[in-house]
N, C-alpha and C positions, 0 to 999 in steps of 0.2 A: 629385412636382414639387419642384424646388429653386429657390427664389426668396425674397429677404428678406421680401417681403410675406406669402407663404404660410407661411414659417417663423414670422412674428409671429402669424398667425392660428391656426396649429397649437399654438403655445405658450400662447395665451390660453385661459383656462377660468374657470369660476365658482368662486371660492374659498369654501370652507365654514368655514375656521378661520384666524383671523389671529394673528400674533405681535404682541402689544400693545407689546413692547419695541422694535420696529423702526419707524422714522419715515421718511416720504418727505422727501428733502432739499429745501432751499429752491430749489436749481437745477432739480430735476425738477418741483417744484410750479409754478415759473414757466412751464415748458414746457406743463404741463397747463392752466394758466389761459389761456395764449395760444391753445392749441388750442381751448378752449371759445369764446373770443372770435371765432376765425376760422371757426367752424362755419357750414355752409350752412343756409339757410332759404328757403322760398318767397318770392319777390319781395324777398329780403333783408329780410324783416320783423323778424327777431330778436325775436319776441314772448315773451321769456323773462327769467328771472333765475336765476343760478347761485349758490347759497349753499354755501360750502365750510366744513364743520364741522371745526374744528381744535382749539379750546381744550377743556379739561376741562369747563368750564361748559357749552359748547354741546353737547358729547358727552352730558352728563347730560340735557340737555333732549331730545336726540334719543332717548336711551335711554327717557325717560319717555313718548315718543309711542307706545311699544309696550305701554302698560298694558292696552289692551283687545284688540288684534288683532296678528297676525303676530309672535308672540313668537319664532318660529324665526329671525327676522332681528335680534332685539334684541341678541345678543352683539356683532354687528358694530359697533354704535353706539359702544362703548368700546374694542373690541379693534383695529378697523381704524385705520390711521394717520389717515386723513381720510375724510369722506363728502361727496359732492356732492349737494345737493338740486336737482333739475331742476324748475323751476317755470314754468308758462305763464300768460300773461295771458288771462283769460277774456273780456275785453272790449277787444280790440285795435282802437282807433279810427283814423280817417283822420288825425286830428291827431297821434297817436303815430307813424303811418307817416311823416308829414312830417319828423319828426326824423331818420329813417333816410335819407330822400331828401336832406335837408340834408347829411348825412355823405357821401352819394354824390358830391355836388358838391364839397364842401370837400376831399375826399380826392383829387380829380382823376379819379375813376373815371367820373363822369357829366358831360358838357358842360352848362353852365348853361342853354343854350338848350333842352335836353331835359327840364328840370325838370318841366314840366306833363305831358309825355308819360309820364314815369316815375310820376308821381303817379296816373296812370290805372290802373297795375297794382294799385292797392288794390281793384279790381273782384274780384280773386281772393278777398280777405278778405271783401268785401261779399257775395259769393255764398254764403259760409258763415256769415253773420251773421243771427240771427233777429230778430224784432220787438222783443225786449228788449235787443238789442245784444250778445248772447252769441255768441261764435265760438270757444269753448274747444275744441270738437272739432278745429277746424283748427289752432289754435295749439298744442294739446297734441302734435299730430303732429310739429311742428317740433322739439320737445325731443328726440325720438328720433333725429333727424338728428345733433344735437349729441352725444348719448350714443354713437352708433356711431362718431363721429369720435374721441371720447375713449377708447373701448375699444381702438381700434387704437393710439392714442398711448401708452396704458399698456402695451400688449403690447410696443411698440418699446422702451420704457424699462425693461422687465423688472419692472413693478409689477403685482401681483395685483389683481383686481377682482371685485366681485359686483353685478350689476345687480339692483335690487330694486323690483318693482312691489308687493311686500308692504309697503306703508307706509300708515299711517292718515292720509288727507288732512285729516280734521277735526281730529285731534290735532296734525298738522303746523301747521295754521293757528293753533291755540291757542298752541302753544309757540314758533312763529317768526313771530308776527304782524307785528312791526316789520320784520324782514328781508324777509319775503315781499311786504309792501307791496301787498296786493291780489292777488298772484299765487297760484296753486294748485300745490302739490307732490303729485304722485301717483306719482312714481318717483324713486329715488335710486340712487347708485352708491358703494358702499364701496370703498376703495382701501388698499393697504398691501402686506404680505408674509405669505405663508402660514406657518402654524405647522408646523415639521418634525415629522413623525410623527403629527400629529393632523388633518391635512387630507386626508381620504380621496379627494378629487377630484384631488389633485395628481399630475401625471405620467401620467395615464391617456390612452389614445388617443382621438382624436375619434370621436364617434358621429354621423355625418351620413348622410342618404340619398345614394344614388348620383347622380352628376352628371346622368345621363340622366333621372332621376326628377324633377328640379327645374329643369332648364335645357333649353330648346329653342332652337335656332338656325334661323331660317327665312329 
């Protein structure tokens, strides 16, 4: 099949080795940031924080989070141009949702007279909240929607990427406590440009199940 979207998805792959000398441009980074901001989430909850690791100091902190676990991802911390920490709010409250509904009205997306009706959508979050106010299982699911959005954005921009569930959430909290501000990071995304001749995954064909094995049209 020939289509720009399919070409993007065929080109995208999980990079294993980055060229530390190559940096994402400010123009492309601005597109990535806006793509993050525009990502979809259930009831437009946006229960997340996205922390972009760019400076050498922040890269060193990210590198240090791998002291105990997942050392196979540690090189990406310094070699990738940037890394996005996808963090979710473990206690997304109705008051926090109210800020999102305020934005719905102020943007012109939601008529003011529908404010209370839209607030009722918090029932989706409430249904996934336990007696201690924890709804991290639901909010964590939202960050994967954002990651999928950014993966395609990066493919369109010709930027390599590596999704990483191999991160130490406890060490992330310790090293990025101020930036996380109570959010939890259990998945990250390295971004940059592959290292010629050293990235064994580059340029290989896709390995996916047949369409009939995974898709049914009824």
